[in-house]
N, C-alpha and C positions, 0 to 999 in steps of 0.2 A: 710371318714370324713363326719360327719353329720353337716348340716347347719340349721339355723332358720332365720326368718325375723328380721329386726332391730326393736326394740320396743322403747318407750319413755325413759325407764331407760338407754338404751344403748346411746341414744342421749344425755342425761344428763351427763353420764360419759364422753362422748367425749368432751362436752363443758368444763367440769372441767379440763380435761387433757390439752386441748388447751389453756384455760385461764391461767393455771399454767405456761405453756411454755411461753406464751406472757408476763406474769408478770415478769418472770426471764429475758427475753430479754429486757424489758423496764427498769428494774433496772440496767442492764449492760450498756444500752445506756445512761441513766441519769448519771451514775457514770463516764462514759467516757467523757461526755460533761462537767460535773461540775469540774472534776479534770484536764481536758485538757491534757490527757496523751495518746500518740499514742500506748504505750504498752498495755493499756487497750482496745484499738480498735482492736488490734490483738487477744487479749483474747476473745473479743466479737465475732469476726469473727469465731474463732475456736469453741467457744461455740455454735454458731448458726449452724455451719456445723454438729457438733456432735449431736446436738439436732434434726436436720432434719433427720439424719440417725436413731437415736433412735426412733423418732416418726414413721418413715416409717417401721422399724422393728416391732414396736407395732401393726401398722395397718395390716401388713402382717400376724402376728401371730393371730390377732383378726378376720379378715374378709376373706371371700371368695366372689366369684361373680357368678351370675346366668346369663346364656346366654339368651338374649331376644328372640332368634329364637327357640331353642330346649329345653330350661329350664335346661340344664345341669349345675350343680354346680361344681365349680373348684377353686383351689387356684392359686395365682400368686407369682412370685419371687420378691425379693427386687428390682432387676434391672427394672422389668416391672412396679412395683409400683412407682418407682422414675421417669421413663421416659414417661409413658403414660398419655395422657390428661384425666382430670376428671372434672365433674360438680356435686357438691353435693355428693350424694351416688352412682353416676354412673361413670363408667370408660370405655373408648373406648378400647375394647379388642377383640382379635380373639379367638373364642371358640375352645378348644382343641378337642371337640367331633365332631361338625358339620363343623368347619372351617370358619364359617361366622364371619365377623367383625361387631360389634355393641356396643351400650351403655349398658354394663352389669350392673345389679343392685347388689349393695353390700348386702351380707347376713352375719350374725354372725356365726362363727364356734361354734358349740355346743360341748363343752368339755365333754367327757364321763368320769365318775369316773373310776379310775383304781383299 
């Protein structure tokens, strides 16, 4: 798998995706409050959980990470993506190549035409 650094267009796309997600959640929250229905609250909870899984899947399919020690670039699993701490474009990961744990930098997967 080939990777490339994150560029401004990637950041813009990320902001659009997250903004759309937050707008949908806000609409659901407002509908739940205005209609005062507990069944909508359950729908909201289910929607938020499914959306979190979908956003994580999107991130796993879009990003790889680069080890700060050896510069090895690698992919991570959905489980790792959900459970590991992150700050911005960095995630606390153990490198599969050198075995060192550190704040790996996110890189974009460069999709090759088939």
